[in-house]
C-alpha positions in Angstrom: 0.0 0.0 0.0 1.0 3.6 -0.3 1.6 3.9 3.4 3.8 0.8 3.7 7.5 1.5 3.4 9.1 -0.5 0.5 11.6 -2.3 2.8 8.8 -4.0 4.7 8.1 -6.3 1.8 11.3 -8.1 2.5 9.7 -9.6 5.6 7.2 -11.5 3.5 9.7 -13.1 1.2 10.2 -16.9 1.7 13.6 -18.0 0.5 14.4 -21.6 -0.4 17.9 -22.9 -0.2 17.5 -26.3 -1.8 18.8 -24.9 -5.0 21.0 -21.8 -4.9 22.6 -19.7 -7.6 25.5 -17.3 -6.9 26.3 -14.3 -9.0 29.0 -11.6 -8.9 30.0 -8.8 -11.1 33.6 -7.4 -11.3 34.9 -7.3 -7.7 31.8 -9.0 -6.6 32.9 -12.1 -8.6 36.5 -11.9 -7.4 36.1 -14.8 -5.0 32.9 -16.3 -6.2 34.4 -19.8 -6.6 35.6 -19.7 -3.0 32.1 -18.5 -1.9 30.5 -21.4 -3.9 32.9 -23.8 -2.2 32.2 -22.4 1.3 28.4 -22.2 0.8 28.3 -25.8 -0.5 30.4 -26.9 2.5 27.9 -25.2 4.8 25.0 -27.2 3.5 23.6 -24.9 0.7 23.0 -26.7 -2.6 24.8 -24.3 -5.0 23.5 -25.4 -8.4 24.9 -22.5 -10.6 27.4 -19.7 -10.6 27.6 -16.6 -12.7 30.9 -14.8 -13.0 30.3 -11.5 -14.7 33.4 -9.7 -15.8 35.4 -11.0 -12.8 36.5 -14.0 -10.8 39.9 -14.2 -12.4 41.9 -13.8 -9.2 40.3 -16.6 -7.2 42.8 -19.4 -6.4 39.9 -21.8 -5.9 38.4 -21.7 -9.4 38.5 -25.5 -9.5 35.8 -25.3 -6.8 33.4 -24.4 -9.6 32.0 -27.9 -9.9 28.5 -26.7 -10.5 27.5 -25.2 -13.9 29.1 -21.8 -14.3 28.4 -18.9 -16.7 31.6 -16.9 -17.5 30.6 -13.6 -19.0 32.9 -10.9 -20.5 32.9 -8.3 -23.3 35.2 -7.5 -26.1 36.2 -4.0 -24.9 36.4 -4.7 -21.2 39.5 -2.9 -20.1 39.3 -4.1 -16.4 38.9 -7.8 -17.0 40.2 -8.7 -20.4 38.3 -11.5 -22.2 41.5 -13.5 -22.6 41.9 -13.6 -18.8 38.3 -14.6 -18.3 38.6 -17.3 -20.9 41.7 -18.6 -19.2 39.6 -19.3 -16.0 37.0 -21.0 -18.1 39.6 -23.0 -19.9 41.1 -24.1 -16.6 37.7 -25.2 -15.1 36.0 -26.7 -18.2 38.2 -29.7 -18.6 37.6 -30.7 -14.9 34.2 -31.9 -16.1 33.2 -31.1 -19.7 29.7 -32.4 -19.1 29.0 -29.9 -16.3 27.4 -27.2 -18.3 30.0 -24.4 -18.2 29.4 -21.6 -20.7 31.7 -18.8 -21.8 30.3 -15.7 -23.5 32.3 -12.8 -24.9 30.0 -10.0 -26.0 31.1 -8.2 -29.2 31.5 -4.5 -28.7 30.5 -4.6 -25.0 32.5 -3.1 -22.1 32.9 -3.7 -18.4 29.8 -2.0 -17.3 27.6 -3.8 -19.9 25.4 -5.6 -17.4 24.0 -2.3 -16.0 24.4 -0.2 -19.1 22.7 -2.0 -22.0 22.3 -5.4 -20.3 22.5 -7.3 -23.6 23.4 -10.6 -21.7 21.0 -10.1 -18.8 18.4 -12.3 -20.5 20.9 -15.0 -21.0 22.1 -14.8 -17.4 18.5 -15.3 -16.2 18.0 -18.2 -18.6 21.2 -19.8 -17.3 20.0 -19.4 -13.7 16.5 -20.5 -14.7 18.0 -23.7 -16.2 20.2 -24.7 -13.3 18.6 -23.1 -10.2 14.9 -23.4 -11.1 15.2 -26.4 -13.5 13.3 -24.9 -16.4 13.7 -27.1 -19.5 13.0 -24.2 -21.9 15.7 -22.1 -20.3 18.2 -25.0 -20.7 17.1 -25.4 -24.3 17.9 -21.8 -25.0 21.3 -21.9 -23.2 22.5 -25.1 -24.7 20.9 -24.8 -28.2 18.6 -27.8 -27.9 15.5 -25.7 -28.5 14.3 -24.8 -32.0 14.3 -21.0 -31.3 
């Protein structure tokens, strides 16, 4: 209602932790693999991770045993796509069937997710596939759907 402060809505949210997705952008992704490892070790079922323009300094990248979406952009001056791909290339062979995805957006930059957001739809589809278990999202991500 108009008289209810917006922050009070948080009290009515019911979170479920039987399937958890972690996401970080830039410095927020810096230690995302370590966070995934620690959360999984604490009983949370981490089913997906999104590393947006970051996560390249985490010494525990091999902890990304869940499907991970590695996202960067061609003109990113902060996290170069080659550096981001090197992390993907290190993690992917650990389990090629795991569902890891690398995307390098043509003509994008570091602030792409909050500027134009051209990959935001794909990020939500990836999480929808692995956290929510939506077959149509999986079909779009992995190219098994006609559209």
